[in-house]
C-alpha positions as CSV (number, residue, x, y, z in Angstrom):
1,M,3.8,-94.3,-10.8
2,V,2.3,-90.7,-10.7
3,D,-1.2,-90.3,-10.7
4,I,-1.7,-87.8,-13.3
5,G,-5.0,-86.8,-12.2
6,D,-3.9,-86.6,-8.7
7,L,-1.0,-84.3,-9.5
8,L,-3.4,-82.1,-11.6
9,S,-5.8,-81.6,-8.6
10,R,-3.2,-80.6,-6.6
11,I,-1.9,-78.0,-8.5
12,F,-5.3,-76.4,-9.7
13,F,-5.8,-76.4,-5.4
14,D,-2.2,-74.7,-5.1
15,F,-3.3,-72.2,-7.9
16,R,-6.6,-71.4,-6.5
17,F,-5.2,-71.1,-2.5
18,R,-2.6,-68.6,-4.1
19,Y,-5.3,-66.5,-6.0
20,I,-7.6,-66.2,-3.3
21,K,-5.0,-65.2,-0.7
22,T,-3.5,-62.3,-3.2
23,K,-7.2,-60.8,-3.6
24,Q,-7.5,-60.9,0.1
25,Q,-4.0,-59.4,0.6
26,L,-4.9,-56.9,-1.8
27,F,-8.1,-55.9,-0.2
28,F,-7.4,-55.5,3.4
29,F,-4.3,-53.4,1.8
30,N,-6.8,-51.0,0.2
31,M,-9.2,-50.9,3.2
32,A,-6.5,-50.4,5.3
33,T,-4.6,-47.5,3.2
34,P,-7.4,-45.7,1.4
35,E,-5.7,-42.6,0.6
36,T,-2.1,-43.9,0.4
37,A,-2.1,-42.8,-3.4
38,A,0.7,-40.5,-4.2
39,V,-0.1,-37.0,-5.6
40,V,1.7,-34.2,-6.9
41,I,2.0,-31.1,-4.2
42,P,2.6,-27.8,-6.0
43,P,5.3,-25.6,-4.6
44,F,4.6,-23.3,-1.6
45,I,3.7,-19.7,-3.0
46,Q,5.5,-17.4,-0.1
47,P,4.2,-14.0,-1.1
48,D,0.4,-15.9,-1.4
49,P,-0.2,-18.9,1.1
50,A,-3.7,-18.6,0.9
51,L,-3.5,-19.2,-2.8
52,W,-1.1,-22.2,-2.3
53,F,-4.0,-23.9,0.1
54,H,-6.5,-23.8,-2.8
55,M,-4.5,-25.5,-5.0
56,L,-3.0,-27.8,-2.2
57,E,-7.1,-28.5,-1.7
58,S,-7.5,-29.3,-5.7
59,T,-5.0,-31.7,-5.9
60,F,-6.2,-33.5,-2.3
61,A,-9.9,-33.6,-4.6
62,L,-8.2,-35.3,-7.4
63,A,-6.4,-38.0,-5.9
64,S,-7.0,-41.6,-6.4
65,P,-8.7,-43.8,-5.7
66,K,-10.3,-41.5,-3.8
67,P,-10.2,-37.9,-2.8
68,I,-7.7,-36.7,0.5
69,T,-10.5,-36.0,3.0
70,E,-8.8,-37.0,6.7
71,S,-7.6,-34.1,8.6
72,K,-4.4,-36.0,9.7
73,T,-3.2,-37.1,6.3
74,K,-3.2,-33.4,4.7
75,Y,-1.7,-32.3,7.8
76,N,1.0,-34.6,7.0
77,Y,1.4,-33.6,3.3
78,V,1.2,-29.8,4.1
79,V,4.4,-30.4,6.9
80,A,6.4,-32.6,4.7
81,H,6.6,-30.1,1.8
82,L,6.9,-26.9,3.8
83,P,9.9,-24.8,2.7
84,P,12.2,-24.9,6.0
85,E,11.6,-20.8,6.5
86,I,7.9,-21.5,6.9
87,A,8.5,-24.5,8.9
88,T,10.3,-22.3,11.6
89,V,7.4,-19.7,11.1
90,V,4.9,-22.5,12.6
91,R,7.4,-24.8,14.5
92,D,5.1,-24.8,17.4
93,V,2.2,-26.2,15.4
94,I,4.1,-29.1,14.0
95,I,5.4,-29.9,17.1
96,Q,2.4,-30.3,18.7
97,P,-0.5,-30.3,16.5
98,D,-4.3,-29.8,16.6
99,S,-6.0,-33.0,18.2
100,S,-9.1,-32.3,16.8
101,D,-8.4,-30.6,13.5
102,P,-4.6,-30.4,12.5
103,Y,-4.8,-29.5,8.9
104,A,-7.2,-26.9,9.5
105,D,-5.3,-25.2,12.4
106,L,-2.1,-25.5,10.4
107,K,-3.8,-23.8,7.5
108,F,-5.2,-21.0,9.8
109,K,-1.4,-20.6,11.4
110,I,0.3,-20.6,8.0
111,I,-2.0,-17.7,6.4
112,D,-2.0,-15.6,9.3
113,R,1.8,-15.7,10.3
114,C,3.4,-15.7,6.6
115,S,1.1,-13.7,4.5
116,E,1.7,-9.9,3.9
117,S,-0.5,-7.5,5.3
118,K,-2.8,-5.3,3.4
119,T,-0.8,-2.5,3.4
120,Q,2.4,-4.7,2.4
121,E,0.6,-5.9,-0.3
122,I,-0.5,-2.5,-1.6
123,R,2.9,-1.2,-1.3
124,R,4.6,-4.2,-3.4
125,L,2.0,-3.3,-6.2
126,L,2.4,0.4,-6.1
127,A,6.0,0.0,-5.8
128,G,6.6,-1.6,-9.3
129,E,5.1,1.7,-10.7
130,S,7.8,4.0,-12.6
131,L,8.0,7.4,-14.3
132,G,9.2,6.3,-17.6
133,D,7.7,8.7,-19.9
134,Q,4.8,9.6,-18.3
135,K,4.1,13.0,-16.6
136,P,4.6,12.6,-12.6
137,S,0.9,13.7,-12.3
138,E,-0.3,10.7,-14.6
139,L,1.8,8.6,-12.4
140,F,0.4,9.3,-9.4
141,R,-3.5,9.3,-10.4
142,V,-2.4,5.5,-11.3
143,M,-1.0,4.7,-7.9
144,K,-4.3,6.5,-6.5
145,R,-6.3,4.9,-8.5
146,R,-4.7,1.2,-7.6
147,A,-4.8,2.3,-3.6
148,E,-8.5,3.4,-4.1
149,N,-9.5,-0.2,-5.6
150,H,-8.1,-1.7,-2.3
151,N,-9.7,1.2,0.4
152,I,-6.3,3.0,1.0
153,D,-5.9,6.3,1.9
154,D,-4.0,9.3,0.3
155,S,-0.5,8.9,2.7
156,L,0.5,5.7,1.1
157,P,0.3,6.7,-2.6
158,L,2.1,10.1,-1.9
159,E,4.9,8.3,0.1
160,L,5.4,5.7,-2.5
161,F,5.0,8.4,-5.4
162,N,7.4,10.8,-3.7
163,Q,10.1,7.6,-3.5
164,A,9.3,6.7,-7.4
165,M,11.0,10.2,-7.9
166,P,14.7,11.4,-8.2
167,V,16.5,12.7,-5.5
168,P,16.3,16.2,-6.5
169,V,12.8,16.4,-6.8
170,Q,12.3,14.6,-3.5
171,T,14.4,17.1,-1.7
172,V,11.8,20.1,-3.5
173,L,8.8,18.0,-2.1
174,A,10.5,17.6,1.4
175,S,10.8,21.5,1.6
176,I,7.2,21.9,1.3
177,S,4.8,21.7,4.0
178,P,1.9,20.8,4.5
179,I,2.1,18.7,0.9
180,T,-1.1,17.3,-0.2
181,S,-0.9,14.5,-2.9
182,D,-2.4,17.1,-5.9
183,R,0.1,19.7,-5.1
184,A,3.2,17.2,-5.1
185,A,2.1,16.2,-8.5
186,E,1.7,20.0,-9.5
187,V,4.8,20.7,-8.3
188,V,6.9,17.6,-9.7
189,D,5.2,18.5,-13.1
190,R,6.2,21.9,-13.1
191,I,10.2,21.2,-12.1
192,L,10.2,18.3,-15.1
193,A,8.5,20.7,-17.2
194,I,11.5,23.5,-16.8
195,S,14.4,21.0,-17.1
196,P,13.5,17.5,-17.5
197,N,16.9,16.2,-19.0
198,S,18.7,17.6,-15.6
199,I,16.5,15.7,-13.6
200,H,16.2,12.2,-15.0
201,T,20.0,12.8,-16.1
202,V,21.1,13.4,-12.4
203,S,18.7,10.6,-11.0
204,S,20.2,7.9,-13.8
205,G,23.9,8.7,-12.8
206,G,24.9,10.8,-15.9
207,D,27.5,9.5,-17.8
208,G,29.9,8.7,-15.0
209,S,32.2,11.8,-15.7
210,P,33.2,14.1,-12.6
211,S,32.9,17.2,-14.9
212,S,29.7,15.9,-16.1
213,S,27.9,15.6,-12.9
214,R,29.3,18.4,-11.0
215,N,27.8,20.5,-14.3
216,E,24.4,18.4,-13.8
217,L,24.2,19.0,-10.4
218,R,24.8,22.4,-10.2
219,S,22.3,22.8,-12.9
220,T,19.9,20.7,-10.7
221,T,20.9,22.8,-7.8
222,D,19.8,26.1,-10.0
223,L,16.9,24.5,-11.0
224,L,15.4,23.5,-7.3
225,R,16.6,27.1,-6.0
226,E,14.5,28.7,-8.6
227,E,11.6,26.5,-7.8
228,I,12.1,26.7,-4.0
229,Q,12.1,30.9,-4.8
230,A,8.9,30.4,-6.7
231,L,7.2,28.4,-3.9
232,R,8.1,31.0,-0.7
233,K,6.8,33.6,-3.5
234,E,3.4,32.1,-3.4
235,V,3.5,31.4,0.4
236,A,4.6,35.0,0.6
237,D,1.3,36.2,-1.8
238,L,-0.6,34.5,-0.1
239,R,0.0,35.5,3.7
240,R,-0.4,39.1,2.0
241,S,-3.6,38.5,0.5
242,R,-4.8,37.4,4.1
243,S,-3.3,40.3,5.6
244,R,-5.1,42.8,3.5
245,F,-8.5,40.1,4.2
246,R,-7.6,40.7,8.1
247,T,-7.3,44.6,7.8
248,Q,-10.7,45.1,5.8
249,S,-12.4,42.9,8.2
250,N,-11.1,45.2,11.2
251,S,-12.3,48.2,9.2
252,R,-16.0,46.8,8.8
253,R,-15.7,45.9,11.9
254,T,-14.7,49.4,13.3
255,R,-17.5,51.1,11.0
256,S,-19.8,49.1,12.4
257,Q,-19.0,49.9,15.9
258,S,-19.4,53.3,15.0
259,R,-22.8,53.1,13.3
260,E,-24.0,51.1,16.5
261,N,-22.4,53.9,18.9
262,K,-23.9,56.8,17.0
263,L,-20.7,59.0,16.1
264,C,-20.5,61.2,13.2
265,W,-17.4,60.6,11.1
266,Y,-15.5,63.5,12.7
267,H,-15.9,62.4,16.2
268,F,-15.3,59.2,15.6
269,R,-11.8,60.0,13.4
270,F,-11.0,63.0,15.9
271,Q,-12.9,62.5,19.0
272,D,-12.5,65.5,21.0
273,K,-10.9,67.4,18.5
274,A,-13.2,66.8,15.9
275,Q,-13.9,70.5,14.7
276,K,-17.1,69.7,13.1
277,C,-20.3,67.6,14.1
278,V,-22.9,65.8,11.9
279,P,-26.1,64.8,13.8
280,P,-27.1,62.3,14.8
281,C,-23.9,62.2,17.2
282,S,-23.7,60.6,20.6
283,Y,-20.3,61.9,21.2
284,K,-20.9,64.0,24.6
285,G,-17.1,65.1,24.7
286,N,-17.2,68.1,22.5
287,P,-20.7,70.2,22.3
288,M,-19.5,71.0,18.6
289,Q,-22.4,71.2,16.1
290,E,-22.3,71.2,12.4
291,E,-21.8,75.1,11.4
């Protein structure tokens, strides 16, 4: 006959043993892997790796049951979630990780090798601007203001402004040398003010018919020829102005020299052929005196 008390005692002992063993297993599991809880890693942001790492570190801070702080653990998360094309760029760091702080080293190398340069970032930012319905000078002011906010000189906005213009306008700007940013915006404003439809139509391809394209091209060519002739006239006027300035300067210098040598006007003008002389005059080649 089975002793009921003895049976209940064995069942209770067995249950207690299993309970204690399970608690010990959970305790040692948590002690051995305190940071193995799964976290959701955000997708890699290829244009801005630095931003991705900021998001990643916020994810590590929110991990459960405790924040992920071990450098090796964070390194493994990064390597496991890198796109193949980025992993190729930092292949050497993945194969031979830094022994002291693998995560910090990998982070630095990814940001350094995969981030856009400042110029590339500004180029991408300004390249999104289009002419639309605004005047070219207004477009350039927007591009220039954005570039100034990033401490970029005028050369890059001028280059991108030129690229944003229709091809015929680019041809005109290429014929002007040297060209400044303000001068470029002024010239394009004048071109579009003369014939806005032909410029925009040619740049967009027209209606596709050969005759229409030829007519539009002819109109645009005439416009460009007129603009170039106007620019040439401006250059010629500027050169004549400079020539007159040099002539006047030489004349003043000559009169000054005449006064310094104390020659009268007759001897300065006719030298030894002078028929008159107005004292005081230091010319010794002709004894003529004023009559």
